[in-house]
VOGU-341518 format. One record per residue (C-alpha): residue in one letter; x, y, z. Coordinates in steps of 0.001 Angstrom, whole numbers, plus 500000, padded with zeros to 6 digits. Layout:
% VOGU-341518
AXYZ/...
***
This chain:
% VOGU-341518
M874635911285413954/H871535909538412622/S869864912772411570/L873043913986409854/I873325910731407900/S869709911068406857/E870204914677405774/R873286913759403764/A871514910851402058/K868555912990401111/A870886915676399802/E872229913002397441/G868694912355396217/F867650909355398290/D864037909396399407/L864182906868402240/V866864906255404863/G867009903765407703/I869609901998409839/A869632898365410913/R872002896379413064/A874107893836411205/D872469891016413179/S868899892240412599/I867724889594410093/P868331886216411801/E865353884614410020/A866560885549406519/G868923882601406210/A866199880034406839/R863904881741404352/L866675881713401744/D867328878020402356/A863627877213401935/F863552879153398651/L866595877327397306/D865512873891398565/A862171874274396763/G864021874898393498/F862375878309393149/A865655879975392080/G865665878276388669/D868747879213386654/M869979881656389299/I872674879292390523/W874663882214391893/M872125882438394726/A873029878950395928/E876745879371395235/K876893882433397494/A874173881432399964/D876618881198402885/R877637884839402421/R874082885969401688/R872471884729404911/A873690887625407077/P875754890812406663/T878394889459409039/A878806886378406837/L879794888685403988/W881885891030406146/P882540889923409761/E883532893429410904/V880249895113409965/K878184896462412860/S875540898603411152/V873814898745407790/I872526902013406339/M869685901227403948/L868780903795401315/G865762903922399027/L865560905814395740/N862115906322394242/Y861789905480390535/G858079906140390140/T856709907548386871/D853361908771385593/L853052905686383352/D850437902997383927/P852234899668383369/L848956897804382902/E847632900253380328/R850715899726378164/L849840896034377834/E846817896861375680/D848657897721372431/R849951894272371453/S851968895564368479/R854301897349370890/G856579895959373537/V856363896625377257/I859551897105379252/S859451897112383041/V859319900629384468/Y862605900205386322/A864494899686383047/L863084902621381060/G865771905048382217/R869471904730382910/D870854901695384685/Y869964902126388351/H873110900264389418/D875245903122388088/V872961905860389404/V872678904465392938/K876314903371393182/K877640906869392529/K875415908283395247/L876515905572397697/K880176906276397056/R879740909973397817/I877904909215401065/A880522906605402028/R883391909064401512/W881553911650403601/L880851909125406357/I884506908124406626/A885670911743406604/E883211912743409344/Y883150909692411620/G885899907283410549/G885430903538410388/D885358901365407299/V882501901067404813/K881357898929401889/G878573899900399489/F876314897491397614/V873708897878394870/D872102894562393986/T875355893027392735/A876635891323395900/P875179888585398137/V873170890983400297/M869586890465401494/E868524894029400710/K864776893637401235/P864909892039404703/L867491894638405707/A865286897444404390/E862415896065406464/A864629895866409553/A865746899471408928/G862136900683408805/I862086901668405110/G859274899317404118/W858099895720404303/Q858180892714402006/G854710892343400621/K852935889147399654/H854645889404396244/T858030889384398093/N858911892868396817/L859414895868399056/V856417898120399704/T856743901535401327/R854092903698402935/T855297906891401264/R856426905722397803/G854415902582397123/S856218899843395187/W858716901831393147/T861947901874395163/F865556901018394337/L867657899930397304/G871258900572398178/A873166899457401277/I876180900851403106/F877832898418405514/T879913900137408177/T882026899217411182/L880456902154413048/D878010901187415779/L875014903331414811/E871674903684416566/P869215901490414624/D865698902375413536/G862724900233414412/A861638897629411900/E858631898301409677/T855572896110410144/D853558894327407473/H850648896435406188/C849305894074403515/G846345892940405587/R843908890734403683/C844794892202400299/R845949889717397674/R845759891774394491/C849418891139393677/L848910887388393943/D845728887245391902/I846953889329388954/C850072887253388216/P849659885940384629/T851703882790385268/G850728881882388842/A854220882521390177/F853114882742393834/P852524879292395378/A851494881060398587/P851574884592400014/Y855156885756400596/Q856522882982398353/L857761883383394785/D858573880568392374/A860935882496390117/R860728879777387469/R857172880930386709/C857820884677387004/I857819886711383779/S860566888963385106/Y862756885919385665/L861823884321382351/T862542887423380275/I865682888522382136/E867392885734384067/H866400882628382093/K869057881874379500/G867368879119377530/H864188878566375550/I861149879842377430/P858767876960378234/R855717876831375995/E853220877157378859/F854472880658379708/R854643882199376231/Q851056883306375747/P850738884625379336/M853779886819378624/G851707888893376209/N853819891797374966/R856098891955378007/I859590891890376532/Y861664892783379594/G860342892238383078/C856823892499384446/D855243895110386707/D851787893596387225/C852133892636390888/L853745895979391709/A851262898066389746/V848117896817391508/C849354897464395051/P846954899833396884/W849902901537398563/N850748903079395183/K848194905767396011/F851152907370397781/A853531906883394843/R855285909912393404/I857224910686390258/S860962910269390798/R863057913390391294/E866074911699389703/A866300912876386092/K868540909955385084/L865760907514385923/A863168909268383751/P861766906980381030/R863397907332377634/P860608908131375141/E861797905559372611/L861492902753375195/I858008903513376509/A856115901762373686/P858674900470371146/D857513898933367882/L857988895161367923/A858984894956364249/D861743897518364802/L863057895610367817/A863036892303365947/R865356893792363316/L868072894661365825/D871447893063365225/D874026892968368007/A875446896405367202/G871995897947366944/F870955896348370234/R874010897686372023/A873501901154370612/L869812901318371549/F870376900085375083/S873622901860375883/G873513902860379551/S870457900663380145/P870193897563382356/I868692895814379321/K872099895803377633/R873301893043379977/L870594890736378632/G872226890485375219/R870624890738371809/D869652887071371393/R867636886725374592/F866026890099374014/V864934889242370470/R863691885883371806/N861346887867374062/V860329890191371228/L859368887257369026/I857115885853371733/A855415889245371900/I855054889202368103/G853424885786368295/N851004887111370918/S850221890289369001/G847495888868366770/N848906891205364099/T849665889251360929/S851581892202359502/L854333891308361975/A854791887848360450/D857436889125358025/A859587890270360942/A859477886709362301/K860160885147358884/D863291887264358541/L864684885564361658/L864115881930360680/D867795881636359717/D869183883713362569/P872493882411363983/S870936882060367450/P868801878964368134/L866942880987370777/V865849883391368063/R865153880743365422/A862938878714367741/M860813881675368738/A860561882887365147/V858985879537364266/W856677879661367292/A855583883229366513/L854682882286362950/G852629879393364265/Q850542881895366215/L850059884298363324/L849633882201360165/D846760879992359021/G847074876323358080/D847818876774354375/E850480879390355053/I852055877204357722/T852173874151355473/K853682876144352640/L856292877644354973/S857192874224356399/E857567872682352943/H859855875369351604/H861819876389354679/M862010873578357228/P865771873160357657/C868032870384358852/E868276871755362372/A870893870829364958/D869141872383367944/D866535870074369511/A864305872933370611/V864235874468367138/R863463871062365576/S860639870665368069/E859171874047367127/W859298873169363424/A857615869825364075/A854878871516366108/L854416874095363359/R854113871424360662/D851624869419362744/R849596872544363357/G849422873229359607/L848329869663358820/K845692869758361550/D844278873042360259/Q844119871636356755/R842224868520357889/A839809870692359844/
***
């Protein structure tokens, strides 16, 4: 049966297939508790709210006996680190350059699940990163890969670029052996992190992670992380990109995951001009759409401030009166990075509004002080 399941999964386009017992990750609950207790989850309160169901597959579904883990390669021929060099253009994480992987993987899982029931009976449930499931520990237990020192999954045949899907089933299937850790002494992923998000190997403080800050964090991004963000406007691939196991990476066979040309190196000024309708149109079918226009433009303005390109200042000025305080605050901050003292003072004198949002007021005050300091110097 195992070989037939594998053949069926690969016929649907999956690159990696493994089976784990439902009770194969007993240590995952303690690791989750340690992560939450340390406060590393930040704004992701849903992790704590559903922690009881997340600790083990049987906590989510008591009848489950086996978990079929499936990996879909999303590798491209792009160099994520090379794209960081042109600061006038935004960098979007590789995983979000094509169609939303949730939709792509879910459709494949449903077809496999229907086939499994028709052939062998039992009940099934499919999950793609939207339910309280510990996908990475389960993938390790199923032999697909291992959680590297950056806490992401690494595979020996596809490197770092793998989407995961899970099929829970009441069938008692023969499990695969767990994969072992092959990181050795390497710490490239830890050392390259721009914000020091790894307090120790195999530990991630999401509150310092650029992927978390640009995607999950709903508020104003703390000042200490803005310059390290560079021109990353959605996610960050640095720790994935430097992994030596990427020497085995391949370009994805799934056409729907291919990078859209207009998202590979988008112009920051064009992105800053997006209103809600324009944002929704550009990112239709993309995981970025769930972020919402305001948070996305917040990220774009930080990239504009880091660009060193004064020609982008007008794009920031146009957003000083934006309805969103997230956008207004970062428009002020971006201008503080791009303008000299005289320009800043002039802008503060003629534009500084009566602002209700504390964060926006703080940015204006910092901008005014910066202008006065430059003038005295």
